[in-house]
N, C-alpha and C positions, 0 to 999 in steps of 0.2 A: 380402289384395293389401296391402302394407307402404309406407309413405311418409313420408319425414322430414319433420320438422317445422320452421315458421319459427322463427327467432329473435329477431329486431325488430321493432318499430312503424314503421312508415310509412304519411302520409295523404297522400292526392291526390284527385282528381278526375278522372273520365274525360269529365265533362261529361253534362249529362242532355239526351241524345237521345234521342227517341222514334220508333223505326221501326215500320214498317207491321204485323210479323211479331213477336209475342211468345208465349212459351211458357211452360206450367204444370212448374214446376222441383221437382224433389229434391234438397237438397243432403246428401250423404252424407261426414261426415268429422269435423274437427276444426282446432284452432288456433287463432290470428289470421290466417292466412293464408286461412283457410277463411270467418272471420268477415269479413273484407274482400272476398272474392269475392261472398260473399254481400249485403252490403251495397252494390255497386257495380250488382250483376245487378238489385237492389230499384231503384236509381235510374235505371237502363235502360228500367224497366218492365216486366220479366218477374213472373210470379207464383210466387214458393218456394211450394209447395203443402203442403212439410214438409221440416225438419229433420232429421236422422238424426246422431248424436251416441254420444260416449261419457258414462258415468254419472260424476257430479260425482265430483271427487278430493279427499277431506280436506276434504269439507262448499263444496269452491269449485266451479262451474259452468264448462266451456269457453267460451272465449269467442263459439265461433260458436253456442252455446245462449241466452249473455246477450243477444245480439244480436237472435236469432228471439224470445225469450220478451219482450224489451221491445217487439218489433212485434207481437206476439200471433199470429206464427206456430206453427203446431202442431211442438211439439218432441218428439223420440223419443229416450230414453237407453238405450240396448240394451248391454247387456255384451257379446254376443258375438249373430250372426246365424244360428250352426248348432250342433249337436252331433252328434260321429262322422259328420260329412261329412253331415248332413241338416239342413235349412233346419227352423228354430223354426216351427213354424204360428202362434202366436201374432205372432211378428215379421213373418212376411211377409203377414198378414192386414191389420197394422197400416200396414207398408208399402205396399200396393195401395189402400188406400182413400182414400188423398191424390190418385189419379189423376195423377200426375205423367207428363209426356210425354217427358222429357228426366233421366237422372239426371247429378247433376255433382258429381264428386269431387276438390274443392279440393285436400285431403290427408287422407288415411284412414290409421288405422293397422290395422281391422279388416278379416277375410277375409271378402268381400261375397258371395254364393252367387252363378251365372249366371244363377240363374231371376229373381233380381233385377236384375239386371244385364241383363237381354236382355227384362225386362218393358215398359218405355216405348216407344212409338211410336218413338222415337227412337235408343232405346239408353242407352248410358252413356259419358260422356267422363271422363278422368283426366290430371291434372296430374303430369309426371315432370320432376324437375329434371337432365337431361343432353338431350344431341343423341341421342335414339334412332337407332340400336340399339344406341350406343355406353353401356356403362353401364347395363343394367338391375341391377335391384334395389334395396334400400333405402338404401342409404348412396353413393348417386350421387354428390352433391357431395362427399364424401371423396374417392370415387375419382378426381373429377377431377383434383385437385390433387395425391393421392398417383402419378397416373400422367403427373403433368407435364403435361397437355394444355394446348398453347396458346389453346385456345377451350372456353367453357363456354357451359351454355345449356338450355334447356327443351322439352319436348314437350308438345304436348296431343294424346291421341289415342283414338282408339276403343276402349273394353274387348273385351276377347275371355278366352277360357279360359286364356290363356298369361300368364305372368309379365311385364308390361313389352313384350307383344310386338305390341299390335293396332295397325290401319292409322294412321297420323300423319294429324292433321288439320292442325296449322299446328306451327312450330317458330320458336326466336328464337336468335341466339348472341350473344356478348360475347367480347371477349380476355380474357384471363388474365394479369393484372399479375403481376410478378415475386413480390410479398410478398404477395398475396391470400391472405387465410385462408375459412375456410368461411363466416363470419361477414361479411366483406367483400365475396364473391361473392353470396350472399344480399341480404343488405341493399342492396347499389349495385343489383343487377340482376334476380335468380330472383326476388323477393320483388315489386318494384314493378311491372316488365314482367310478371310473370306473372299478375298480377292483372288487367292488360290483356288478355291475350291470350286468358285464360278468355272472358271480358265477350264479348270478340270473336269466339271460337269459338262460344259460345251463340246469338249473332247470327247469325253464318252458316248454322248449322244452321237455325235460325227462317227464314231466309231461303230457306233450300232450295239455297246455295250451297257448303256445307262441303266440302270436299276428303276423300277418304279413300284414302291411299295406302299399299299393303303395304310391313311394313319390310321392308330386304333384310337378308338372313343376314350378308351381308358386312361386316364389321368389325364383327360385334356380339361384346359381351362382358357376363358376368354377374360380378356381385362379390358375396356376401355381406355382411353385416351388421358390421360392423368392433367387434370388443368388445374390452376392455382386456386378454384377458391375450394379445390376437394382436397387440398394439401394440406390442409392444418393440420398440425400435430395434435394426437389424443396421448395426455402424459400419464395416465395409468394403465403403463407397460412397464417391461423391463428394459434397461438399457441395452441391450441387444436388438430388439423390439424399434426404439427410439433411433438406433441409430442406421438400421435398414431402413426406416420411414426415411430420414434425413438423406441417407447417402442415395436411396432410389429417386429423389427428386432433384439431386444436384447434378447438372444447374437446371436446368428444366422441368418441371415447370418452378420448383423452388420449394422445401418444406419450410413453414413458418408457423408463428405464435404471435400473444399478443405480449408486448410489452409496455409498460407505462402508456396504455391508450391508443400506441400504436402499430403495426403489422411491422413483425420484425422475419426476414428470411436466414434461416441458416447454410453455411454453407463448409463445406472441409470436415466432415463428423469423424473420428476416432474412437476404437473402444479405448480405455483407459483402465490398462491393466495391474498399473501399480500404486502406489498411494496416492492421493487425492493432493494437490500442491494447496498451497495457501492461497486465499484470493478474497475479491470483496464480493458479499451476497448482493443476487440479482434478484429480484421478486419477479417470477413468470406466472401470467394468469394461467390458471389451470393446474398448473404444478404441484404436489405438496410439499417439494421441497425447494428452496430459493437454489436458482444456480450461482456458480461461483465466477467472478473476473478473475482471472489467474494470469501472470505475465506470458502466459503459453497459449492462452484461450479461455474460451468459454465451457467450464464446466458443468453437466447435467446429469441428473442422479434417476435413474428408475426404479419402478415399485418395488426393486428387488436387492435395493441397496448400492446396486454396482453403480457404475459413471462411464460417461461418457464424454468427450470433449470437442469443442465444436471451432473452428480457426478465423471464421469471417463471417460478419453478419452484413447484411443488406438492409437498410430503413426504409421507411415509407417512402421517403420522396426520392427511392433508386439509388441512392450514395452506398458504396461497397465500403466497409470498416473493417481492421483485424477487431475481430471480438476481444481481444487484450486491452483495446482502444473505448470500449463501449463507454465509458465515462468520462471522457475526455471527447467523447464524437468524433474523433479520429483527428481531429483539427491539430493543424501545423501551421508553423508561420512560413510566409511565401520569402523563397530563396531568390537573391539576386545572381543572377547567371555569368558566370565568367565568359569572356570572348570565346574561348575552346568551346565551354558548353551552349552558345549560342549556335556554334557550328555543328553540334549536335544536334540540336533542337532541329535547326534548319534542314538535315539530313534526315530528321526522323518525320518533319513535315511533308518532303516529298514522298517518303512510304508512306504514309497517309493518304497522302494524293492519290497516288498509285491504285492504292485498293478503294479507297471511297471513290470512283472515277464517276460518279453522277455529282458529286457537291464542287461547284462551279470553284470555290475558295476555301481550304481550310481556315477556320479560324480560331480563336482562344476556347471558343464556347461548342466548338464542335464536336457531339457526343460520337464517338465511335459505331455504336449498336445502333443508335437510333437514324443515322444516316447508313444504315443499311448493312451493316457488315455482320457474317456470322462468324460462327466457332471456328471454321475454318479459315476465316479471315484473322484470326487471330494468331494461329499458327505460324502464319506467312508473315504476319507484324513482327511476331518474335524472332524467329528465322534471318528475316531480312535487317534487323537492327545489330542483330550479332554480326553477321555478315558486313555490313557499312560501317558500324560504328565500333570498329576494335575490338570485336569478341565479346563487346558488353552481353551478358546472358542476364534475361530475362526470364522470368515465367508466365505460364498465362493466367495465372492467377493474378498478377500483375495490370496485365488490362483490364481484366472483369473488377479491379479495386478502383481504376482510375479512368473512365470511361471518357471524360472530356479529354480535348486536346492539351490545355493547359495543365491540367492536373495530371494528366500522363507524363507529359515533360517535367514537372515537380518531382513526380516519383521516380524519375530516371536519372534526376540529377544526384538525388538522395542516393540512389543508388551508386551512382558514378562514385559520391562523394564518401560513402560507405556508411551515410546517416541513418540508412536505413536498418542497423543492426540496433539492440537496444541501449547499448551505453556505448559511449568511445572508448577504446582502450587506452587506459593511462600505465603508462611504464616509467619508473623512477630509474633512469639508467645511473650504472657507476662508467664514467669514460675515459679512455686513455688514448694518448697521443703514441702509437707504436707502429711499428711497420709502414712506415709511412701512410697512414690512415688514421681517422678515430674512429675506435671500437667502442661502440655503446654495448653496455651488459645489464640485464637486468637482474638483480640479486635478490627479489622477494619470491614468497611462494605465490605458486599459480594456481589459484582454486575458484573455479565455476567462471571462468573465463575473465577475471582480474588477478591482478598481482595487488598481493598484501601484505605487511610483516604478517610473522607466526602470532598465532592469539596472545602469548604470553610475551611476547616482543623480543623472544632472545635472538640473538644471532651468534655466528661463529665466523672465524676466519678462513677464506681460502686463500692459499699460498702458492706463490709462482717458484713450482721448483728450479727453476733456474739460477734463482739470488737469494730463495727463501725470503722473499720479501712478501709482505700480506697485500693481496692483490685488490679485495675489498672485505666488504663483513656481508655475509649470507644469512636468511633469515634460516631459523633451525626449528623446523615443523614440530608441532606437539601433539600430543593425542587427540587433542580438540580437531587442532588442523585438519589430520588423515580422516575424522570423522565426518566433518564436513566437506571434504575431497571428496572422498566415498558416497556422501548423500548428493553433490551434485552429479557426480557422475551416475548415479542410479535415476535422479529424476532426468538426466539427460535422456537416457536410453528409453525410460517409460513414458515419459509425457512428454516430450521435447520433440523439436524439429529432428533431430539425429533418427530416431525410431521410427518415424512416419517417411525418411528420405528415399527417393528412388534411387538404386544401384548405380546408377550411371552418374547422376549428382554427385553421391558418395566417392565415385571416383574422380569425377571434376575434380572436388576439392582437392585430393592427393594428389591428381598431377599440379595442382596450382601451388600446392607447398611446395612440391618437388621443384618447380619453377623456383619458387622463393630460395629455396635454400641454397640453388644454384644460383643466381643472382648474388646472394651474400656469402658464398663460398671463401673468398678471400676474407671476409672479417670473420666468420666461424673458423677459416683454419687457423686465424693469428688468435682467437681465444683459445683453441682447443691447445695450441703451442703455448698459450700463458698457463694455462691451468692444468695440464697433463704434461706438460713437459716434449710432447710429441713436437719430432721433425719438422717444419712449416711446409715442407715440398712433400711430405709423407702424409701430412694432415688436410694438405690440398686434394693430392689424388685418392687417398684411401679411406680415411675418417671422413672427409664430408663429399668426396665424390661417391663412393660406394653408397651412401646414406643417399645421395640425390636419385641414384640406379636402383634402390633397392625401392624406393616410395614410388618412381615409374613403374617399377614391375609389378609391384601389387597392388595398385591402383586399376591397372590393367584387367584385375584377376574380380574386381568389385562385383560385374556384373557377369561374372561366370561360374561363380558357385554354385554347382547344383549336386542334387543327391542322385541316387542309382536306383535301377529299377530291377529287380530280383524273381524272375519266373520260380513259383515253388510247385505248381501242378499245373501240366500242359493238359490234362484229360478235360475232353469237353463235357458240358458247355462254358463250364466258369473260368478254366482258363487261368488261377488263381497265381498273384503276384504279390510281393511287398516291396516300398518304396522307402527310399530314405529322403528327407528334406531337411538340410543344413541350416539352421537359423544361428544366430548369433547368441553366446553365451549370455552376456549382460555385462557387469562391470568387470574389467579386467586389472590384475595388480601387478606392475613390473620394476623389478628392482634390478638396477644393470651396475655395473664394475667398472672400474674406470682407468682402464688400458685403453680403450676405443670407446670415451664416453658416449659420440654422437652416433657414428656407427650403430653400435648396440642398442640404443635408443631405437636406432631406423630398424634393427633387424626384427627386434620383439614389437615393436608399436605399429608397423604398417602391415602384418598381415594381422593382427588386432583390429585393426580402422576398416581394413578392407571388407573384413567377415561381418561388420556393422556393431560391432562392441563397443563401449568406452573405458577409459583408463585412467587408472591413477599411477602414476611413475614416480619412484624414488632415486635419482641420481645418486651415483656413490656419493659419500662424505667429502670427499676430498678432492672433487671434479662436478659441480653443480653447474657451472655458467653455460655450456653450451645446450644444455638439456631446458634452460631458463630461455637462452635465445632462443632456441627451436618454440619452445612456448607460445613466445611473442609472435613469430611468425605465422603458427597457426592459427592465431586469431586474425593474420591481417590477410591469412589465403580465406578467409569467410567459415573455418569450422564452429558450429555452434556451441554457444557456453556450455560447459562441462563437460565436454567429449574428452577433453583431454585435459587431465591436472597433474602439476608437476610438484614434488614437496621433496626440496633439499633437507638433507638432516642426517641423523644419524640410523644405521641399521636396527641397533638395540630399541631404540623408541618409534620411528615411525615403521620400520620393516616389520617390525614384529609386529606391530599393529595391524599389518595390511594381512599378516598373515593369520591370524587369530578372526580377523572382521567376519561377521555372519554374511555381509551384503557382497562382499567381492565372490564371484561364481570362479575366476581361475587366479593363478600366480605362476609367474614365470621370472626365475632367477637364475642369476649366473654370477658365480663366486667360488668358494673354499667349500670341500665337502665338510667340514664342520658345521658351517652354517647351514648348507643343504640339509643336512639331517635334521636341524631345529627346526627348519622353515617346513618340512615336509611331515613333521609333526604336529605343529601347531595346526596348519591346513587340515590335517586328519582329526584333530580335536576339536576343532570350531563347528566346521558346516561339511566335511568332506569334500573341500573344492577341488578341482584339480590344479596339478601343479606339474610345472615342468620344471626341471633343473639341468644346468649344464656347469658341472662342477670341474674339478681339479684334473689333470692327467699329467701321463708322462709318456710320450711320444718318441719310438725309436727312431734313429736315420741307420741303415746299415751299408757301410761302402767297401766294396769287395774292389780284389786288387788287379779287376780286369777295367776297371771305370776311366773314363776321360778325367786324369789326376785335377787339372785345372778348374773344369767343369764340376767335379765333387768337393773342390775346396770351396767355390763361389756358393753351390747350393750348402754347403754344410752351414757355411759362416750366415748364411740368409736363414736359415731355419734355426738357426739361435740369436742371432743379433738385431733381427728384424724387429722396428718399434722397441730396440732398447733390450729385448727379449720380454717384453711384457704382453706376450703371445700364448693365447689359450693353444694353439697349434704348433708352438715351437716345439723342436727337438730337444726333448728334455735330456737325451742318451744318445750318444753315438756309438756302434759299433764298429772299427775300422779292420779292416786283414792286415795280419802283422807285418807281410813283406811290405807294405806302402803306409804300413803306421806312422814311423818315425818323420819321412819325408811329407806326409800328409798334416801332422804337428807343427814341424818348419815352416812350409808355406801358408799356413792358418795363420801364424804369429806375425809371418812378415806382410800379412794382409791386414791384422791388426794393425802395428805399427801405422800403415799407412792412412787409417780412419781418423777422420777429423772429429775431436770431442769437442763440443763447445753450444754455444748458444744456438737453440732450434730455430728461431729466426733468421739466421745466415743461412742462405742460401745453397753455401758449399759444407754446412756441417752435415756431419754422416751420424752422429752417437749424440743425442741430447742427456737431460739430466733423467733420473728415475723418478717414478711418477709423483711420490713423497716421501719424508725424511723415516717413517717408520718401515716402510718398504726398503730405503737403502739399508737401513740397519739392520733387517730381516736378512738382507744378501750378504751384509758382510759377516754376519754369523754364521751363515751356510758355509761360507768359505772358510773360514776359522773350523768349522766341525769338519770339512773336508779333511783339511791337514791335518788335525789329530786323530784322525782316522788311518791315514797312511796314504792317501791319495797325496800323487805330485803336483802342486803348482806350479804348473809351467807359466804363466803370465797371467799377470794383472791381479787380481783378488782386495785389490784397496780403493779407497774413496779417491777420485781425482783432487789433488789442493789447489782447490779453488772454490767461492761462494757459491751455493748449491747444493744438489741431492747428486753428483754426478758421480759412477762406477767406472771404471777400468775395465773393459770387454778380457773375460776371465779364460782361462783356459785351464782344464785339469785332466792330468793323464793316470792311468794305472789304477782306475777305479774298477772296484769288484763289487759283486752283486750285493753282498751283506752290509755293504755301506751306505751311507745316510744319505750321500749323494745320487747313488744309484736308483733310491726308493723314493726320495720325495723330490716335488716339483721344485723348481729355483723363482720360477717366473721373473727371471732378469738374465744379463748378458752372461752367462757362464755355460759355456761349454764344457760337456762331461763326457771323455771320450774313455771307452774300454777295447782292449785289444782280442781278436780270438785267432785263433791258431789259422795256418794256411790250409785251406781247402776244407776246412771246418763247417758243417753245415750247421745253422744256426736252429736251437726248436726252443 
């Protein structure tokens, strides 16, 4: 009875719950799956009296044998159980000697005689990776994908004298995702849930509660083992059928075709739902339409006009290459290793030697798989390298792409140097010596993973509000730049690595980006102080600190986003339900304000990225620099090209085009109510894109006469003057009870006089400059209007007589409901106070 083996390592605990009834078990089989079933059965208190497995291969014991021998469990390694149809007497006697009450076959490649199967009191149970009676046979997982099944699963059944025909004990199923591979299905569901199910099945038998349900013949299928010779691709089929054929044979035996007279095997197939990217044509024998070698892989076409993409190719000589490098043959220059890289290579050689224990010496020419390694050893290799080489994160694919030791080391070094990316990130900085450091600031548009000038070459000055000087010239994004950025984001979502990326890997990138933000927090806070006037200490803690926290928070959400299941009819037999599945929207546009440039970017983009979307972000025209620095760090973190795009420039040009663009699926905007109305209108008229708006406010703070006055003064000042009043949740209006009103105002003015107004990079500064000149002028006009309408200007209301855009913290009293000050948000350091009568309840 043949069973397909496991291909990756998963560890978990079913918990040490000891039931009343326990059995003496014989485990027959092999593989990592068998080892995990063995370990969990032992944890549950069952007694494994014997393990029957295969002989050592190339001097390496099977994982099941290793685990059992370590525990002192009797292990028997028989190359076969019968000869010429008859059970080998010595083998049968050894088996009967252990006195098992139940045979457990988690994964077995040997034919076990029926006198052994039927020998124990409770017989034998077998794990099979399909929902029986469908896909009987040894390549069940492969055929689940080849046939395009929407459901996959496994069965635990009672063994009989047929081939996977015994009665069912239990079954479990899962959905098949459009781009699932054999490995993906196995790792996500069949392996971890299969272990749990085998443990559960044994306990059901021990408790006398195990079902024994005959398999129906209706819907039964049997498919043989897929071999290389019958895995050739037949091209006159739809794209979906071709995709299913390729992924159903990935990694073993591999679907292949003939290209330029040689056999080429395809790996890493995914359906191409968006537009076909540009590429170089490649003639394929039997295909009616040439493939396209693109920067992301090889695009193939079905007879229905739809397309799929293959990421990796194996040439006839066994060499694996990225499909995008077909015409170059995957050739790269040999790297000279640094002393540090030599140490890494030596560490990896030790890891290889530990896995390939049968190989006396690891040479440059040693081939990982030809030396006896299996797919489960790939996972061990990747995990050991991550553990022992400073967290270096490889993928299983990296091992398959470089199977010889010399090639593998070259691949690792390229990964360490970042040379595995398509092109090195080139950043043209404006550098300044400030705040006792060299601050490097990108100033160009960031589109499709590259910094680039605006299409028409236009720039504008970004101003330091502390002294009114020009920090640098920044690219002024045009309509063409917007279209380029949206196209890049769309391609990254539909065709690129990001759309295929595992959610956990997406989270890893976001954690890495959070780490880089934290590593560069002093530089980022300095840029924020230069560009927005934020006090450095506040920028370090809030503007930057909260941005780091935000990315870490949403990084943890990446693999936890899920829908819900809602029962709608409990009546038998259907028990109908509905379910939701949350999926990313696609390209999102983000337009952020100038008061917290990086933090507002983080609040909006982190959630967007965690959900799997791509984004085009337009920072405020007056504060673009931390957003562009963020773009640089996102590239260093490893975000694929096109996922994040940053467009400095005006709202009237870039912002308006984003709100109208038909390929934007959602837009988020924070700013004025007037602009918010225009954006909502444009979003509706263009393509009814989703829109989220955070607009103006006028939050009240009410202070009663039974308060702790010192605390009320501190809270009132913080609510108004925090971040120079440029705060969306600022207290736009204070209501103070009459009996404490005058003393409250007096204490506020006393505290204002103690505030230090000055250079935001000075650690003792309390109050920096307003963000930009136009905003300062608006605040001064706001104060003039208040005085004209009869409000009492108690303190401030003027520009500070020094260079830059500084305004005195301001206090108005006697503000009545009809006045402009009572109705409109200042968004500045202006305290607007209204008095209410003692004991009066406000309504």
